[in-house]
C-alpha positions as CSV (number, residue, x, y, z in Angstrom):
1,X,-2.9,-5.0,32.8
2,X,-0.2,-7.2,34.2
3,X,0.0,-5.1,37.4
4,X,-3.8,-5.4,37.7
5,X,-3.5,-9.2,37.3
6,X,-1.0,-9.3,40.1
7,X,-3.3,-7.3,42.5
8,X,-6.1,-9.7,41.8
9,X,-4.0,-12.7,42.4
10,X,-3.2,-11.2,45.8
11,X,-6.9,-11.3,46.5
12,X,-7.0,-15.0,45.4
13,X,-9.0,-14.1,42.3
14,X,-7.8,-15.5,39.0
15,X,-8.3,-13.4,35.9
16,X,-6.9,-14.7,32.7
17,X,-5.6,-12.0,30.4
18,X,-5.1,-12.9,26.7
19,X,-3.6,-10.9,23.8
20,X,-6.0,-9.0,21.7
21,X,-6.5,-10.6,18.2
22,X,-8.6,-8.5,15.9
23,X,-9.4,-11.6,13.8
24,X,-10.9,-13.6,16.6
25,X,-11.5,-11.5,19.8
26,X,-14.7,-9.8,18.6
27,X,-16.4,-13.1,17.7
28,X,-15.3,-14.6,21.0
29,X,-16.7,-11.6,22.8
30,X,-20.0,-11.9,20.9
31,X,-20.2,-15.6,21.7
32,X,-19.5,-15.1,25.4
33,X,-16.1,-16.8,25.4
34,X,-14.4,-13.6,26.7
35,X,-15.9,-11.5,29.4
36,X,-14.1,-8.2,28.9
37,X,-12.3,-6.6,26.0
38,X,-10.1,-3.5,26.3
39,X,-9.6,-2.1,22.8
40,X,-9.0,1.2,20.9
41,X,-12.3,3.0,20.4
42,X,-12.1,2.8,16.6
43,X,-11.8,-0.9,16.7
44,X,-14.6,-1.2,19.2
45,X,-17.0,1.0,17.1
46,X,-16.1,-1.0,14.0
47,X,-16.8,-4.3,15.7
48,X,-20.1,-3.1,17.1
49,X,-21.2,-1.9,13.7
50,X,-20.4,-5.2,12.2
51,X,-21.1,-7.9,14.8
52,X,-23.2,-6.2,17.6
53,X,-20.6,-7.9,19.7
54,X,-21.2,-6.4,23.2
55,X,-22.0,-3.4,25.4
56,X,-19.8,-0.4,26.0
57,X,-19.1,-0.2,29.8
58,X,-16.6,2.8,30.1
59,X,-13.6,4.5,28.6
60,X,-10.4,3.9,30.4
61,X,-8.5,7.1,29.7
62,X,-8.1,10.3,27.8
63,X,-5.3,11.4,25.5
64,X,-4.2,14.9,26.6
65,X,-1.1,15.1,24.4
66,X,-0.4,11.4,24.0
67,X,-1.5,11.3,20.4
68,X,0.5,13.8,18.3
69,X,0.9,14.4,14.6
70,X,4.5,15.2,13.7
71,X,6.6,15.7,10.6
72,X,10.4,15.3,10.4
73,X,10.8,18.8,8.9
74,X,8.6,21.8,8.4
75,X,6.1,21.1,5.5
76,X,5.0,23.8,3.0
77,X,1.3,22.8,3.6
78,X,-0.8,20.0,5.0
79,X,0.8,16.6,4.7
80,X,0.0,14.6,1.6
81,X,0.8,11.3,3.2
82,X,0.1,10.5,6.8
83,X,1.2,7.3,8.6
84,X,-0.9,5.7,11.2
85,X,-1.2,2.5,13.2
86,X,-4.4,0.9,12.1
87,X,-7.2,0.5,14.6
88,X,-5.7,2.8,17.2
89,X,-7.4,6.1,18.2
90,X,-4.8,8.0,16.3
91,X,-6.3,6.8,13.0
92,X,-9.5,8.7,13.8
93,X,-7.6,11.7,15.0
94,X,-5.7,11.7,11.7
95,X,-8.9,11.5,9.6
96,X,-10.4,14.4,11.6
97,X,-7.3,16.6,11.4
98,X,-6.2,16.0,7.8
99,X,-9.1,14.5,5.9
100,X,-7.4,15.0,2.5
101,X,-4.1,13.2,3.4
102,X,-3.4,9.7,2.1
103,X,-3.4,7.4,5.1
104,X,-0.7,4.6,5.1
105,X,-1.0,2.0,7.8
106,X,2.0,0.6,9.7
107,X,2.1,-2.5,11.8
108,X,3.2,-0.7,14.9
109,X,4.7,2.5,16.4
110,X,8.2,1.3,15.8
111,X,7.7,0.7,12.1
112,X,5.8,4.0,11.8
113,X,8.7,5.9,13.4
114,X,11.0,4.2,10.9
115,X,8.8,5.3,8.0
116,X,8.8,8.9,9.2
117,X,12.6,8.9,9.8
118,X,13.3,7.4,6.4
119,X,10.9,9.8,4.6
120,X,8.3,7.1,3.5
121,X,5.5,9.4,4.9
122,X,5.5,13.1,5.3
123,X,3.8,13.0,8.7
124,X,2.7,10.4,11.3
125,X,0.4,10.0,14.2
126,X,2.6,8.8,17.0
127,X,2.4,8.2,20.7
128,X,4.4,10.8,22.6
129,X,5.7,8.3,25.2
130,X,7.3,6.1,22.5
131,X,9.1,8.7,20.5
132,X,12.8,8.0,20.1
133,X,16.0,9.9,19.0
134,X,15.7,13.0,16.9
135,X,12.0,12.6,16.5
136,X,11.6,13.1,20.2
137,X,13.7,16.2,20.1
138,X,13.5,17.8,16.7
139,X,10.2,16.8,15.1
140,X,7.7,19.5,13.9
141,X,4.3,19.2,15.7
142,X,1.4,19.6,13.3
143,X,-1.4,18.8,15.8
144,X,-2.2,16.7,18.8
145,X,-4.5,16.1,21.7
146,X,-4.2,18.4,24.7
147,X,-5.8,19.0,28.2
148,X,-8.1,21.5,26.5
149,X,-8.9,19.1,23.7
150,X,-8.7,15.5,25.1
151,X,-9.7,12.4,23.2
152,X,-11.1,9.2,24.6
153,X,-8.9,6.4,23.3
154,X,-9.7,3.0,24.8
155,X,-13.1,1.5,25.7
156,X,-14.0,-1.5,27.8
157,X,-16.7,-3.8,26.4
158,X,-18.6,-6.9,27.6
159,X,-21.3,-9.1,26.4
160,X,-21.9,-11.7,29.2
161,X,-21.6,-9.2,32.0
162,X,-24.2,-7.0,30.4
163,X,-26.8,-9.7,30.7
164,X,-28.9,-10.1,33.8
165,X,-29.0,-13.8,34.7
166,X,-28.3,-16.0,37.8
167,X,-25.3,-17.5,35.9
168,X,-23.6,-14.1,35.9
169,X,-23.7,-13.6,39.6
170,X,-20.2,-15.1,40.2
171,X,-18.8,-13.2,37.3
172,X,-20.2,-10.0,38.5
173,X,-18.6,-10.5,41.9
174,X,-15.3,-11.1,40.2
175,X,-15.9,-8.0,38.1
176,X,-16.6,-5.9,41.2
177,X,-13.3,-7.0,42.7
178,X,-11.6,-6.3,39.4
179,X,-13.0,-2.8,39.3
180,X,-12.0,-2.1,42.9
181,X,-8.5,-3.2,42.2
182,X,-8.5,-1.2,39.0
183,X,-9.6,1.8,41.1
184,X,-6.9,1.2,43.7
185,X,-4.1,0.7,41.1
186,X,-4.7,4.0,39.4
187,X,-5.4,5.7,42.7
188,X,-1.7,5.3,43.4
189,X,-1.1,7.9,40.7
190,X,-2.6,10.5,43.1
191,X,-1.4,9.1,46.4
192,X,2.0,7.5,45.7
193,X,3.0,8.3,42.1
194,X,6.7,7.8,42.6
195,X,6.1,4.3,44.1
196,X,3.9,3.3,41.2
197,X,6.4,4.7,38.7
198,X,9.3,2.8,40.3
199,X,7.3,-0.4,40.2
200,X,6.3,0.0,36.6
201,X,9.4,1.7,35.1
202,X,11.4,-1.4,34.3
203,X,8.4,-3.0,32.5
204,X,7.7,0.2,30.6
205,X,11.4,0.6,29.7
206,X,11.4,-3.0,28.3
207,X,8.5,-2.0,26.0
208,X,10.3,1.2,24.9
209,X,7.8,3.5,26.7
210,X,8.8,6.8,28.5
211,X,6.8,6.3,31.6
212,X,7.1,9.9,32.7
213,X,5.9,11.1,29.4
214,X,3.0,8.6,29.4
215,X,1.8,9.9,32.8
216,X,2.1,13.5,31.7
217,X,0.2,13.1,28.4
218,X,-2.4,10.5,29.3
219,X,-5.1,11.0,32.0
220,X,-6.2,7.7,33.4
221,X,-9.9,7.4,34.4
222,X,-11.4,5.2,37.1
223,X,-14.2,2.9,35.9
224,X,-16.8,5.3,37.4
225,X,-15.2,8.3,35.8
226,X,-14.9,6.4,32.5
227,X,-18.6,5.5,32.6
228,X,-19.5,9.2,33.0
229,X,-17.1,10.2,30.3
230,X,-18.6,7.6,27.9
231,X,-22.2,8.7,28.6
232,X,-21.3,12.4,28.2
233,X,-19.3,11.7,25.1
234,X,-22.2,9.7,23.6
235,X,-24.6,12.6,24.2
236,X,-22.1,14.8,22.4
237,X,-22.0,12.4,19.4
238,X,-18.7,10.7,20.2
239,X,-19.7,7.2,19.0
240,X,-21.7,8.4,15.9
241,X,-18.9,10.7,14.9
242,X,-16.4,7.9,15.3
243,X,-18.5,5.7,13.0
244,X,-18.8,8.6,10.5
245,X,-15.1,9.0,10.3
246,X,-14.6,5.3,9.8
247,X,-17.2,5.4,6.9
248,X,-15.4,8.4,5.4
249,X,-12.2,6.4,5.6
250,X,-13.9,3.7,3.5
251,X,-14.0,1.1,6.2
252,X,-16.4,-1.5,4.8
253,X,-19.4,-3.4,6.1
254,X,-20.5,-0.9,8.7
255,X,-24.1,-0.5,9.8
256,X,-25.0,2.0,12.5
257,X,-26.0,0.1,15.6
258,X,-28.5,1.2,18.2
259,X,-26.2,3.3,20.3
260,X,-28.7,3.6,23.2
261,X,-28.8,-0.2,23.5
262,X,-25.0,-0.4,23.1
263,X,-24.6,1.7,26.2
264,X,-27.4,0.0,28.2
265,X,-26.2,-2.2,31.1
266,X,-28.1,-4.1,33.9
267,X,-28.7,-2.5,37.2
268,X,-26.1,-4.5,39.3
269,X,-23.4,-3.5,36.8
270,X,-24.6,0.1,36.7
271,X,-24.3,0.3,40.5
272,X,-20.7,-0.9,40.3
273,X,-20.0,2.0,37.9
274,X,-22.2,4.6,39.6
275,X,-19.7,6.6,41.6
276,X,-16.5,8.2,40.2
277,X,-13.4,6.8,41.8
278,X,-10.0,7.4,40.2
279,X,-8.3,5.1,37.7
280,X,-7.9,3.0,34.6
281,X,-5.6,1.4,32.1
282,X,-4.0,3.0,29.0
283,X,-3.3,1.3,25.7
284,X,0.0,-0.6,25.8
285,X,2.5,0.3,23.2
286,X,3.9,-2.6,21.1
287,X,7.1,-4.1,22.6
288,X,10.2,-4.2,20.5
289,X,11.3,-7.5,18.9
290,X,13.1,-9.8,21.3
291,X,16.8,-10.3,20.6
292,X,17.7,-13.3,18.5
293,X,20.5,-14.4,16.3
294,X,20.5,-13.4,12.6
295,X,19.2,-16.3,10.4
296,X,20.7,-18.0,7.4
297,X,19.6,-17.5,3.8
298,X,16.9,-19.6,2.2
299,X,17.6,-20.3,-1.5
300,X,14.6,-20.0,-3.8
301,X,16.2,-20.4,-7.1
302,X,19.6,-20.6,-8.8
303,X,20.8,-17.3,-10.0
304,X,23.0,-16.9,-13.0
305,X,23.0,-13.1,-13.6
306,X,26.4,-11.5,-13.9
307,X,26.7,-8.3,-11.8
308,X,28.7,-5.7,-13.6
309,X,31.2,-3.7,-11.7
310,X,30.7,0.1,-11.9
311,X,33.4,2.6,-10.8
312,X,32.4,4.3,-7.6
313,X,32.4,8.1,-8.0
314,X,30.7,9.1,-4.7
315,X,27.5,9.0,-2.7
316,X,24.6,10.3,-4.9
317,X,26.7,10.0,-8.1
318,X,25.3,8.1,-11.1
319,X,27.6,7.0,-14.0
320,X,26.7,7.9,-17.6
321,X,24.8,11.0,-18.7
322,X,21.3,12.4,-18.6
323,X,19.6,15.1,-20.6
324,X,19.3,18.8,-19.7
325,X,15.9,20.6,-19.9
326,X,13.7,20.5,-21.8
327,X,13.3,16.8,-21.1
328,X,11.6,14.5,-23.6
329,X,8.0,13.6,-23.0
330,X,7.8,10.9,-20.3
331,X,5.8,7.7,-20.0
332,X,3.4,8.6,-17.1
333,X,1.2,6.4,-14.9
334,X,0.0,6.4,-11.3
335,X,0.4,3.7,-8.6
336,X,-2.3,3.5,-5.9
337,X,-1.4,3.3,-2.3
338,X,2.3,4.1,-3.0
339,X,4.5,4.7,0.0
340,X,7.0,7.5,0.0
341,X,10.0,5.1,0.1
342,X,12.2,5.6,-3.0
343,X,11.5,3.2,-5.8
344,X,14.2,1.6,-8.1
345,X,14.8,0.9,-11.8
346,X,16.0,-2.2,-13.5
347,X,16.5,-2.3,-17.3
348,X,12.9,-3.3,-17.9
349,X,10.9,-2.5,-14.7
350,X,10.3,0.2,-12.1
351,X,9.7,-1.1,-8.5
352,X,7.4,0.8,-6.1
353,X,6.7,0.3,-2.4
354,X,3.0,0.2,-1.6
355,X,0.9,0.0,1.5
356,X,0.2,-3.7,0.5
357,X,3.7,-4.9,-0.6
358,X,6.1,-4.4,-3.5
359,X,4.8,-3.8,-7.0
360,X,6.8,-3.8,-10.3
361,X,5.7,-2.1,-13.5
362,X,6.9,-2.4,-17.1
363,X,8.3,0.8,-18.5
364,X,5.0,1.5,-20.3
365,X,3.1,1.5,-17.0
366,X,1.6,-2.0,-17.0
367,X,1.7,-4.0,-13.8
368,X,4.3,-6.8,-14.2
369,X,3.9,-8.4,-10.7
370,X,2.7,-7.6,-7.2
371,X,4.8,-9.2,-4.5
372,X,3.1,-9.4,-1.1
373,X,5.1,-12.2,0.4
374,X,6.7,-10.9,3.5
375,X,4.4,-7.9,3.8
376,X,5.1,-4.2,3.3
377,X,8.7,-3.1,2.6
378,X,10.4,-1.3,5.6
379,X,12.7,0.9,3.5
380,X,13.5,2.1,0.0
381,X,14.0,-0.4,-2.8
382,X,17.4,-1.2,-4.3
383,X,18.1,-2.5,-7.8
384,X,20.8,-3.6,-10.2
385,X,20.0,-4.0,-14.0
386,X,18.0,-7.2,-13.5
387,X,17.2,-7.6,-9.8
388,X,15.3,-5.8,-7.0
389,X,16.4,-6.0,-3.4
390,X,13.5,-5.6,-0.9
391,X,13.7,-5.3,2.9
392,X,10.7,-6.6,4.7
393,X,10.0,-7.4,8.3
394,X,12.1,-10.4,9.1
395,X,13.7,-10.9,5.6
396,X,15.7,-9.4,2.8
397,X,14.7,-10.6,-0.6
398,X,16.2,-10.6,-4.1
399,X,13.4,-10.6,-6.7
400,X,14.0,-10.8,-10.4
401,X,12.1,-8.9,-13.1
402,X,9.5,-11.6,-13.4
403,X,8.7,-11.5,-9.7
404,X,10.5,-14.7,-8.8
405,X,12.2,-14.6,-5.4
406,X,15.8,-15.6,-6.1
407,X,16.8,-15.8,-2.4
408,X,15.7,-14.7,1.0
409,X,17.9,-13.8,3.9
410,X,15.9,-14.1,7.1
411,X,16.7,-12.2,10.2
412,X,15.2,-11.4,13.6
413,X,15.1,-7.9,14.9
414,X,14.4,-4.5,13.4
415,X,16.0,-3.6,10.1
416,X,17.6,-0.2,9.9
417,X,17.2,2.4,7.2
418,X,17.7,1.8,3.5
419,X,20.4,-0.9,2.9
420,X,23.5,-0.2,0.8
421,X,24.1,-1.9,-2.6
422,X,27.8,-2.4,-3.5
423,X,29.2,-4.4,-6.4
424,X,29.1,-7.6,-4.5
425,X,26.9,-7.2,-1.4
426,X,23.8,-5.8,0.1
427,X,24.8,-4.1,3.4
428,X,22.1,-3.8,6.0
429,X,21.8,-3.2,9.7
430,X,19.6,-5.2,12.1
431,X,18.8,-4.2,15.7
432,X,17.1,-5.9,18.6
433,X,16.9,-4.9,22.2
434,X,20.4,-5.9,23.2
435,X,22.1,-6.5,19.9
436,X,22.9,-4.3,16.9
437,X,24.7,-5.5,13.8
438,X,25.8,-4.5,10.3
439,X,25.5,-7.5,7.9
440,X,27.0,-8.0,4.5
441,X,24.8,-10.3,2.4
442,X,26.2,-11.6,-1.0
443,X,24.2,-10.3,-3.9
444,X,24.5,-13.6,-5.8
445,X,23.6,-16.1,-3.1
446,X,22.0,-14.3,-0.1
447,X,24.7,-15.8,2.1
448,X,26.3,-13.7,4.9
449,X,29.9,-12.7,4.1
450,X,30.5,-10.9,7.4
451,X,28.9,-9.3,10.4
452,X,30.0,-6.3,12.5
453,X,28.7,-5.4,15.9
454,X,27.5,-1.9,16.9
455,X,27.4,-0.7,20.5
456,X,24.1,1.2,19.7
457,X,21.4,1.1,17.0
458,X,22.4,2.8,13.8
459,X,20.6,6.1,13.1
460,X,21.1,6.4,9.3
461,X,21.7,4.4,6.2
462,X,25.2,2.9,5.6
463,X,27.4,4.4,3.0
464,X,30.3,3.0,0.8
465,X,33.7,4.5,0.2
466,X,36.6,3.1,-1.9
467,X,39.4,5.6,-1.0
468,X,41.9,4.7,0.3
469,X,40.3,1.2,0.7
470,X,36.8,-0.2,0.1
471,X,34.8,0.6,3.3
472,X,31.3,0.6,4.8
473,X,30.5,3.4,7.2
474,X,27.8,3.6,9.8
475,X,26.8,6.1,12.5
476,X,25.0,4.8,15.7
477,X,22.9,6.4,18.4
478,X,26.0,7.3,20.5
479,X,27.4,9.3,17.6
480,X,30.1,6.7,16.9
481,X,31.2,6.6,13.2
482,X,32.6,3.1,12.4
483,X,34.5,2.2,9.2
484,X,34.5,-1.5,8.2
485,X,36.6,-3.2,5.5
486,X,33.9,-3.8,2.9
487,X,35.3,-7.2,2.0
488,X,36.2,-8.7,5.4
489,X,34.2,-6.8,7.9
490,X,37.3,-5.8,9.9
491,X,37.1,-2.5,11.7
492,X,39.5,0.1,10.1
493,X,38.8,2.9,12.5
494,X,36.2,4.6,14.7
495,X,35.5,8.3,15.2
496,X,33.4,9.9,18.0
497,X,31.1,12.5,16.5
498,X,29.4,15.1,18.8
499,X,26.0,13.6,18.1
500,X,24.3,11.1,15.8
501,X,22.3,12.0,12.7
502,X,19.4,10.6,10.7
503,X,20.8,11.9,7.4
504,X,23.0,9.5,5.5
505,X,26.6,10.8,5.2
506,X,28.1,11.4,1.8
507,X,31.5,10.3,0.3
508,X,33.6,11.5,-2.5
509,X,37.4,10.9,-2.8
510,X,39.0,10.6,0.6
511,X,36.4,12.6,2.7
512,X,33.0,12.0,4.2
513,X,30.5,14.7,5.0
514,X,28.2,14.2,8.0
515,X,25.2,16.6,8.2
516,X,22.8,16.8,11.2
517,X,19.2,18.0,10.4
518,X,19.5,21.0,12.7
519,X,22.3,22.5,10.6
520,X,25.6,21.1,11.9
521,X,28.1,19.8,9.3
522,X,31.3,17.8,9.9
523,X,33.9,16.7,7.3
524,X,35.8,13.5,8.2
525,X,39.0,12.1,6.7
526,X,38.4,8.6,5.3
527,X,42.1,7.7,5.9
528,X,42.0,7.7,9.7
529,X,38.6,9.2,10.8
530,X,40.0,12.6,11.8
531,X,37.4,15.4,11.9
532,X,38.8,18.0,9.5
533,X,36.3,20.8,10.2
534,X,32.9,21.5,11.7
535,X,30.4,24.3,10.8
536,X,27.0,25.2,12.2
537,X,24.6,26.9,9.7
538,X,21.6,28.8,10.9
539,X,19.1,26.6,9.2
540,X,17.9,23.0,9.1
541,X,18.6,20.5,6.3
542,X,15.9,18.7,4.4
543,X,18.0,16.0,2.8
544,X,21.4,14.3,2.9
545,X,24.5,16.1,1.7
546,X,26.4,15.5,-1.6
547,X,30.2,16.1,-1.8
548,X,31.7,17.4,-5.0
549,X,35.4,18.1,-5.8
550,X,35.1,21.6,-4.4
551,X,32.1,21.7,-2.1
552,X,29.6,20.1,0.2
553,X,26.0,20.6,-1.1
554,X,23.2,20.8,1.4
555,X,19.4,21.4,0.7
556,X,17.8,23.4,3.6
557,X,14.5,24.4,5.0
558,X,14.9,28.1,4.0
559,X,14.4,27.1,0.3
560,X,18.1,27.4,-0.2
561,X,20.8,25.0,-1.5
562,X,24.0,25.7,0.3
563,X,27.5,25.0,-1.1
564,X,30.2,24.9,1.6
565,X,33.9,25.0,0.7
566,X,35.4,21.6,0.9
567,X,38.7,22.8,2.4
568,X,37.2,24.7,5.4
569,X,33.4,24.5,5.6
570,X,32.8,28.2,4.8
571,X,29.8,29.1,2.7
572,X,30.9,29.2,-0.9
573,X,27.5,30.1,-2.4
574,X,23.8,30.0,-1.6
575,X,21.3,29.1,-4.3
576,X,17.7,30.1,-3.6
577,X,14.8,28.0,-4.8
578,X,11.1,28.9,-4.9
579,X,10.1,25.7,-3.1
580,X,11.4,23.5,-0.3
581,X,14.0,21.0,-1.6
582,X,12.9,17.4,-1.1
583,X,15.9,15.4,-2.3
584,X,19.7,15.4,-2.2
585,X,21.6,16.7,-5.1
586,X,22.2,13.8,-7.6
587,X,25.2,14.1,-9.9
588,X,25.0,12.5,-13.4
589,X,28.0,13.1,-15.5
590,X,28.3,16.8,-16.0
591,X,24.8,17.5,-14.8
592,X,23.3,17.7,-11.3
593,X,19.6,17.4,-10.3
594,X,17.5,18.2,-7.3
595,X,13.8,18.0,-6.7
596,X,11.4,20.0,-4.5
597,X,8.2,19.7,-2.5
598,X,6.0,21.3,-5.1
599,X,6.9,18.9,-8.0
600,X,9.8,20.9,-9.3
601,X,13.0,19.5,-10.8
602,X,16.1,21.7,-11.0
603,X,19.3,21.4,-12.9
604,X,22.6,22.7,-11.6
605,X,26.1,23.3,-12.9
606,X,28.9,22.3,-10.4
607,X,31.8,24.4,-11.8
608,X,33.3,26.8,-11.3
609,X,30.8,26.9,-8.4
610,X,27.2,25.6,-7.8
611,X,24.7,27.5,-9.9
612,X,21.1,26.9,-11.0
613,X,20.8,26.4,-14.7
614,X,17.1,25.5,-15.2
615,X,13.9,24.6,-13.4
616,X,10.8,22.7,-14.6
617,X,7.7,21.5,-12.9
618,X,6.9,17.9,-14.2
619,X,4.7,17.1,-11.2
620,X,2.2,18.7,-8.8
621,X,3.3,17.1,-5.5
622,X,6.7,16.5,-3.9
623,X,9.2,14.5,-5.9
624,X,11.7,11.9,-4.6
625,X,15.3,12.0,-5.9
626,X,15.5,10.8,-9.5
627,X,16.3,7.1,-9.9
628,X,18.4,5.7,-12.8
629,X,19.0,2.6,-14.8
630,X,21.5,2.2,-17.6
631,X,18.9,3.4,-20.2
632,X,16.3,5.4,-18.3
633,X,15.6,7.6,-15.3
634,X,12.4,8.1,-13.4
635,X,10.7,10.7,-11.1
636,X,8.2,9.4,-8.5
637,X,6.0,11.9,-6.7
638,X,4.3,11.5,-3.3
639,X,0.9,11.0,-4.8
640,X,2.2,7.8,-6.6
641,X,2.7,9.3,-10.0
642,X,5.6,7.8,-12.0
643,X,7.3,9.5,-14.9
644,X,9.9,7.6,-16.9
645,X,12.4,9.3,-19.3
646,X,15.0,8.0,-21.6
647,X,18.6,8.9,-20.8
């Protein structure tokens, strides 16, 4: 649209382009305060069914691979939870492809990719030109548009220009020039594609868009072609089917409009759109946040809670003990609209991420509070015995068991994966276009203790190690593994890995295991960052590793849990399961637990080597890793069911 505006200015025609606002734009269109609206077809049909806000002029393009449904790993069946960006064409595509899936709405494509990478949703409808990192290379495609099955995505509407009146003559003349420039702009795709790409590439790159992928997967239509496509699609039931899908998705206050009248336009406008030419504009992906300095904490209340120090045993280790099977009867309840982010337990509450915010329940399943301030969480919840730590867009919050915000730490940029909770700090990463940081926020006050710069954005959650010194470790997009002093933020050492990973590393003793989803495993010395060994397995991993005294434990897509010898990376044992493992191995005292995609929980012995001791099926859908407090533990499944057991 910016390029179109520049062409019109060269013709001495002024066209003001304003940002689309779903709360006001449709009413402004209906009132004649805006002449044209370019919007996703789902939004347009919704607005027409509610406000009769305008006439549909033409569709601006067809998705021929641009909208794709992907999962991070191979799923055993259709996805149970499916992430979308609300209002975009992908929402309708998702409903039509997987009508039984629970839809969870993200703010934008960047947040949605974060959800999928972190495991908050099993699958997502994403734009191919905006895919980043491992999702672009390794994701499993579950469906998508194609040249043989294209999908109209964006429609152009007007109210004032669809009325025949003398007052509209000047506006029609400007519209005629706009459509001619529109035609010419996209015509360059056929006549001078490299020139157009070179002109637009910097702008596309700034918005995080792969321009080559966009041109490959999205077919732009001229206004004339778009008019014909709209009329043909309407004859085939496009608009009615779109409305039906919205109704099935429980969109409220919809009344079927007169579709024939919706498509009717006056003769002068019809003449402008009567002959196919060759071009149009595609939906513009959301730009990333602009770089800015990290903020300072805002105190909400004085905190007097004492944080107990617990000896660190290793990543995915929990102090104390837990029962073996058969487990006691749990307290069971269900949370509606729960996200797949991991919940957390305090001594009296269980905290759950939902599509509307963060909710906490008492241990008998009663809602204690529903916190919506700051919006939907962006990663899994953390907790100590009395406090939840919740990351939201633009702020990290400490919330007590009554729902009171104890402090907020505001930041600008995109938060990374799940923060790290140490005895004294919450360690989180924040990225903007030109700046990437690791920040240590004091648990008591919300104040920043130290910050460390990264060359590239982090790709996985930070981890903690206490041997030989307390350290925080992070891997970035360049594959650089950095170890910071956990108290001061000073860099202890850096190690260049062969590639980055989205799976959090695991620590025990003086070693750190790094696993890549495609089957590569590296063991690193925590003393100096030396890589001790590397092994490539012929399978993909479904969850992060766990390090024991003798082995590296890795759940894999072939329904197997692998144990590699800690000294050399050779396979020590392979333990088959009946279902796909869905969580890392969690070690509690002498027991170890792992969950699967079909609601199963499995108990393992670690010595003399990994072995399966028992299996039960407490749930019907995939389970997250078990979460623990001092007195209880809980299992949360992807359908929002919560089961709380005494330890």
